N, C-alpha and C positions, 0 to 999 in steps of 0.2 A: 674084465670091464674094459670098454673101448676108450681110447684116448679122446679127451674132450676137446674139440677144436674151437678156436676163438676167432673174433674179427680181426682183420689185418689193417694196420694204420698206413694205408697206401695213398690216401687222398692228399694232394697238395693244395696250397692256397687257391691256384687257378681253378682247380676241379670244384672246390667248395663254392667259390664265387659263381662259377657257371652253373652249378647244381642249383643254387638259389634263384639265379636268373632265369634258369630253365623252367623252375616251378612256376615263377611268377609271370613271365612274359608268355602268355598263351592266348587263346581265343578271346578272353575277356577284354584284353587290350584291342585285338585286331577286329573284332566283330561287334562287341557290345557298347563301345564307346558312344556310338551315335545316339543310343537310348538315353544315356545319361545327359548328353548335351541337350536333347529334347525336353527332358524333365526339368533339369536345374538351370537351363540356358547356358551359353558359352562361358560367360564370366563365372556364373554359379559352379559350373563343372570344374574349372580351374581352382576355385576356392575349395571345392569338395575334395579334389585330388591333393591339394596342398595340406588340408587338414588330415587326410588319409596318410600322407607321407610322414607328417609329424607323429601320428599314432604309431606307424611302423617303426620309425626311428626310436621312439621311446621304448617300445616292446623289445626291439633288438638290443638296446642297451641293457635291459633287464636280463635277457637271454644270454648276452655276452658275458655277463658277470657269473651267471649260473653255470654255463657250459664250459668256461675256462676253469672254474674251481672244481667242477665235477664233469669231466668230458665222458658222457655215456651215450650210447646208441639208444635212440628213442627218448632222448633227454627229458623233455618237458613233462611228460606224463610221470616220470620218476620224481621230478622236483615237486610236482602237484601232490603226489602221494606222500612224500616225505614232510613237506612244509605246510600243506592245507589239510590233507586227509587221504587216507588210502582209497576211499570211495571215490573222492574227486580225481585222483590219479587214474584209477580204472576207468571212469567215465570219459576223461579227456582222452585217453588211448583209443577208446572205441569211437568217439566222436571224430577223431583225426583219421583213423583207419577208414571210417565210412565216407568221410570227405573225399579221399583219394580213390577209393574203389568205385564210388559213383562217377568221379571224374573219368576214371578209365573207361567205363561203359560209354559215356558221352563222347569221349575223344576217339575211340575206335569207330563209332558210328559216323562222327564228323569226318574222319580221315577217309572212310569208304566213300561218303557222299562227294568229297572234294575230287576224288580220282574219277568220278563220273564225267567231269568236264573234258577229260582227255580220253577216257575209255568208257563211253556211255553204254556199250553193249556188255560190259562185265558187271555182274551183280554187286551191289554194295557189300553184302555179307562176305563175299570171297575177299574183298580188299580188307575188310575189318578182321577177318581171321588171319590173313597174311600179316598184318601190322601187329595183331595181338601175339603172333608167333615170334615176330622179330623182337618186340619189346621183352617178351619172356626170355628170349635167348640172351639179350644184352644184360639182363639182370642175373642170369643163372650161371654164368661163366666165372668171372673173378670180379672183384670190386674195382680193380684198375681198368678192366675192360668196360664196365659200366661208366666209370668216371670219364674215360676218354671219349666215349660215345656221346655222353651229355655235353661234354665241352664243345664238340664240333657241332652238334645240334643247336646249341645255344648261340654259338658264333654266327650262324646263318641269320638267326633272328635279330641279334645285335647289330650286325652289318645292315640289315634291311631297315631297321629303325634309324640308324645314323644317316643313311642315304636319304630316308624319308624327311628327317628333320632339316638336312642341308638343302634339299630341293625345295621342301615346303617354305622354309625361310627365304630362300631366294625368290620364290613366286610371291610370297607375302609382301616383300619390300620392292618388287618390281624388276629385280635382278635377272629373273627368268620370266619370259613372257608366257602368259597364260593362253590356253587355246581359245579360238574364236575372238581373239584380240580384247579380251576382258581386261579392265583396268585392275592394277594391284590393289587388293583389298586393304592392305595394312592392318589396322585393328578395328575396322568399321563394324564387322560382324559380332564383335565381342559385346558391343553395347547397343546394337541396332533395336533390340526388343526391350531395352532397359537392363540394369545390372542383374536383377532377379525377376524375369518375366512371370514366373509362377509363385512368386513369394520367396523369402529368404529361407523359410522352413523346408522348401523342396531340396535344399542343400543337405539338411539333416537326413531327410527321407532317402536320399540316394547314397548315404554313407555306407550302408551295409553292401551295396553293390560295389562301391569304390573299395572297401576294405577286401572284399572277395577278390577283386582284380589284383590287389597287392598280395594276396595269399601265396605262399610258397617261400617267402623270405625266411620263414622259421625252419626250413630244411637245414639251415646252417646247424641248428641245434640237434637235429636228428643225426646228422653226419658227424657230430663231434667225437664220437667213439671210434670212428674209422679214419680220423684226420691225423696226419703226421704233425707232430709238434703243435698241439691245440692252443697252448698258451701264446703262441706267435701267430698261427694261421687263422684262428677264429676271430679275434679282434680285427685283424687285417681284412678278412672276408666281410665282416659286418660294416666296417667303414667303407670299403670299396663298393659293395653291393648297394648300400644305401645311396651313395653318391650317384651311382649309375642309374638306380632306380629312378631317383628324382629327376636326373637328367632326362632319361628316356620318357618316363611317364609325363612329367610336367611339360617337357619340351613337345612331345607328341600332342598333348591335349591343346597346348597354346596354337600349334599349327593347325590341327583339325578345327578348332573353334574359330580361328581367323579365316580359313579358307572355305568353310561350309556354313551356309546360312542355317540358322536354327530349324527352319521349316523343312529343310531336306534331310537334316542329320539322322532322324529316327527312322526313316523309311528306306534308307540305303542298306544294301546287304552288308557292304563293308565300306565304312568311310574312308579307309585307306585307298581302295580302288578308285573311289570318286575323286579324291585329291590327285592321284597319279594321272587320271584321265583329264582332269582340268589343266594339269601342267602339260599335257600332250605327250606323256611317256608312252612309247609303243609297248604293246603287249602287256599293259598294266595289270589287266585281270589275271592273266596267266602268271606273271611274276608274283603277285600277291598270293595266288592260289598255291604256288609252291612254298612261299614263306609260311602261310598259315598252316599248310601240311606239316612243314618241319616244326613249327611251334607246337602243334598238337602232339606230334610223336615225342618231342622234348618233354612236354608236360606229362604225358603217359609214362615215359621212361623215370622221370622223377617221381611220379606218383606211385608206381609199383615198388620203387626203392623204399619210399616213406611208409607205405602201408605195411610192407613186409617187416620192416624194423619195428614198427609199433607192435606187431603180433609177437615178434621175437622178444621184445622188452616185457610184454605182458607174461609170457612163458617164464622168462627169466626171473620174474618176481613171484612165480608159482601161483598166478591168478587164473590161468587157462592151461590146458594140457602141455606137459613138457615136450611133446612131439614138435611143437612149433618153436622150441628153443634150440633145436639141433642145428649145428653149423658145420658145413662141409669143410674139407681140408683147405679149400681155397677161400674160406672165410665168408661163405654165403648161407644164409638161413633158408635153405631150399624149400622145406615144407611150408614155411611162412610165405615165401614167394609164390608157390603153387596155390595155396589157399586164397591169397590176395588176388591172384589172377582169376580164380574161379568166382570170387565175389565181383570182380570187374565184368566177367562174362554174363553173370546173372543181371547185373545192372544193365548191361547192353541189351540182354533179352527182355528186360522189363520196359526198356525205352522203345522197344518194337511192339511188344504185346499189350503193354498197359501204360502208354505215355501220359494219359490224363489222370491216372490214379496212383499206382505204385511208384512210378518213376517221379512224378511231381513231389510226392512225399519225400523220396530220397534226396531230390535236388534241394528241396527246402530245408531239410535237416542239415545237409552238407554246407549250405549257404550260412547258416547260423553257427555251425560247428567251429569255423575257422576263428570267428570273433570270440567264441567261448574259450577256445585254446589260447588266444592271445591274453584274454582276461586272466586265465589261469597262470600264464607265465609272469604277468605283472604281480599277481597276488603272491606267487611262490617267491619272487624276488623280494618282495616287502618282508615276508615272514623269515625268509633265509637270512637276510642282513640283521634283522632284529635278533634272531637266535644267535647268530654269529657273535654279535656284540655282547649279548647277555651271558654267553659262555666264556667271556673274558678274553676273546680273541681281538687282536689289532687288525683294523681294516687295512692297515698299510701292507699286511702280509698277503692280501688278495692280489693275484697276478694281474687280473683286469678288474677295474672297479667302475661302476656306472656312477656318473656325476649327479650331484644334487639330490641325494637320497634324503627324505622319502618322496620328494616331489615327483620324480621320474615315474616310479611305479604306480603312485596314486593317480597322476595325470593320464598315464596310458590306460589305466583301468577304467577311468571315467570317460575317456574319449571313446573306448570300445563299447562301453555301456551305453552312451548316447546314440550309437548307431543302431543298437538293439532296441532302444525306446523309439527311435525314429521309424522303424518299420511297423510299429503298432499303428501308425497314422496312415500307412500306405495300404490300401485294399489289395493291391497286386502282389505285395510282399509279406502280408500278414500271416499267410499259410506257414511261413517259416517258424513263427512263434507257435502256432497251433500244432504243428507236427515236431518241432525241435524240443520244446519243453517236455511233452510226454516222453519222448525218447531218452532225455537226460534223467528223468525220474525212473524210467525203466532200468537204465544202466545202474543207478544207485541201488535199486531193488535187486538187481542181478548180483551186485556185490555183497550187500548186507544180509539179505534174507537166508541164503544158504548158511552163513556164518551163525545167524540167529538160531536156525533149525539144528545145527550141529551143537551149539551151546546148550540148547534145551534138551537135546538128546543125551548129551553127557551128563547134565544135571539130573535127568530122569534116571539114568543108569546108575548114578552115584547113590541116589535115594533108595533104589531097589536093593543095592548092595548092603547099605547100612541097615535095612530091614532084615 
């Protein structure tokens, strides 16, 4: 019998922080912010992102306690299986796997399209294939190789956002002159159409999009099983990542809202490019094209990592074939990486062949899936702490403890639930419920029906033996 290889704890705090940032700072921030500003208004968008940041913070507190106490690869589906129910854990894992594989498809397409700016005569699919091969290579060598590449990918994005916030703030307050001698806007755009031009409920309706923009922070939990000294590095990564996310996201949104009139925000290809052009920065479009390309490759890198670890974790729990649980000498679940990459390529294919049917359904399910995963983390933490105390344990023995229990898990669960309820009132997002709920039910059926049939078969066999 061959030696069973295991994961290697080679990720340091800086790797985990940048992995989380890499997953969360992607095209949602760079390209989709303009839509949110147009829907909720500049002030409403800031409120929406602040509420989203609070929800993320509370969920991460819950995840921090769980992942420090039980540092496992693919953590939160394991917690859901243990503290909510095995069917829920199974469903959460497939939801999360689908989220990232669909993201892989869209990211490879987007990366190919971005390269058209510089190489218009090279087909998009050639670039998509090259980037897919690059990301696969980064994930298939060693965990250290993956972590280092993600660190540098994320560093480019972080640097771009810091420069954007500094230059934008300077333009906002008149320290940097705007192009065409425009006067400094200060905060005039924030309230020009009223605080909530489309009503306060528009903030609730955009919450799912905002939560989706914050998705990726939970990668800290996925990486817990491959992190050196998780008791020290996981809490540090959670604190640092959340501080940086709020600084980057809220700072960016304030600058965008202040410098872009609401009427322009939704029709612009990238609000970042528009702001750089208003400041008069040369080669603004080329600069942002490079940054967005880096953001896309970083998110794809994080996504393939996350989806492969979910498959490995399902195999480790013996709910899918053991083939996906095999780990190489270098600590890589190669079969899970290959299968996840195939899933990403199929998503890429569906985005080309059936963009209005199959791909729309996949994107809708993945949008809802992130919030469902967060809700499972909150519920898992609530039941974990309850069981921990009921079994006679002292909470002082927990190496990391989420404050204000049970308020934190309950509040985080309700905030996530509010964003799901909000989309029921938005015709453009309602498809997420129409597609997501049946998919969730299908996952539960996929877990329980085979067990039910097996139990009936055993019962039938026992009856025949007794006769």
